[in-house]
N, C-alpha and C positions, 0 to 999 in steps of 0.2 A: 179482218175488216171487225169497230167498233163500235158495238149501237147503243143506243138509248133506248129503251125501251118504255115506249105508252102501257097506260094500264089492256090497251087492247091485245097489243103482244103479249101479255106478263096472264093474263086470262087466258090466250087461243091456246099457248105454253103451258099454263095449268087441266087445258082442258084436253092435250092429248092430240090438237091438230097435227093434223102429217103434214101441212106446209107450212108446222111452226119447227118442224124434228133439226130441221141443219139448224134451228140458233139454243137447241136445248144443251147445251154442253158447254154454254161461251156463259162470260160475268151479266151477269143483267143490273144495267146500269137505269138508274135515273129517278125520280125526287119524290119529298113526300105527302106531292098532292098526289100523289099516281097512285101510293102505297090505299090512300084513302079512300080512291077509287075502286080500287081493286079491293079493300076491304069490302067495300057495300055492296056489290053486285053476291059474294063471295056471300055475306051476312042474307044475303034477299033471297039466294040462289042454295045455300046448304047451310042456312042456320049459324049462332052465331061460337062454338062448339070449331065448330068446320076452320072460320076466319081464324080466329085465333092462332090455332093450328096452325095455319100459312104464316100467322104473325109472327111470329115466335120462332117457325121453325125453318125460313125462303130465306136461305145464303144473296145478299145484293149488296151495294154499293150505291147510293142515295150520293146527288150532288148537287151540293148547295145552292139554296135558293135565293137572291139577294137582292136588297131595295131598288136597285135597277136592272136588275135579270128582268123583279113585274113589272118595270117600267115601258124596257124592250117588249116585253110578248105583249104590252097591253095595245102598242103600238101596231106590234104584228097583224093584232085582232080584230083592234076598231081599216085597218087594213085590206084585209081579208073578212071585215065584216059582212056581206056576200056570203060567207061559206061555212057561217055561225057556227067559228068553234068553240069551245071552251073558252074558259084561262087557264087551265090545266093541262089540255093538249100544246096551247099556244106559249107554253112557259117549258112545256115538254124541249117544243120544238125549236123553242128562242135556242132552249140549252143545250140543245142534240148540236146546234153551228157552232155556241161559244165553245166547246168544246170541241171538238173537230168528232161526231160521233154521227154517224146515220139510225137519221128521226126510224125504226119499224115501225111499222105499225097498216092493220091492213084499216082505218079509220074511212071514207067515201074522201071525207074533205079533202086529203093527202097524196092524193094519189097521182095528179099528177106534178106534186112543186118538187123543186130540187132543196138535194140530201135525203131522201124519201128512199128508204126502201121500204115498195108495198103490199103487203103477202094478205090476201085474205081466207 
């Protein structure tokens, strides 16, 4: 199985959450928006030096975000507005579907959606 790693999944993987151990040898596929979210969490929790080290050394594959992806994600977010999804989460989820990837996350808003591997 190939996955799109949501920011939540990337952070849990980096923090050593045992529930994410089975994903640690997989290629991390994500989007540039998720890189920004992860960097912000690292910056807040560990400081600029560690955040920069992660950014410079983390091996990942970035999916391109085109204007039509933003439109699709915005519509998905609108139709699921009761879930209060971020645009980053909506983009990631819709990209995962477009690229036939399972959306890997622990964000509760995605727990019962199709195409999601929910790992807390």
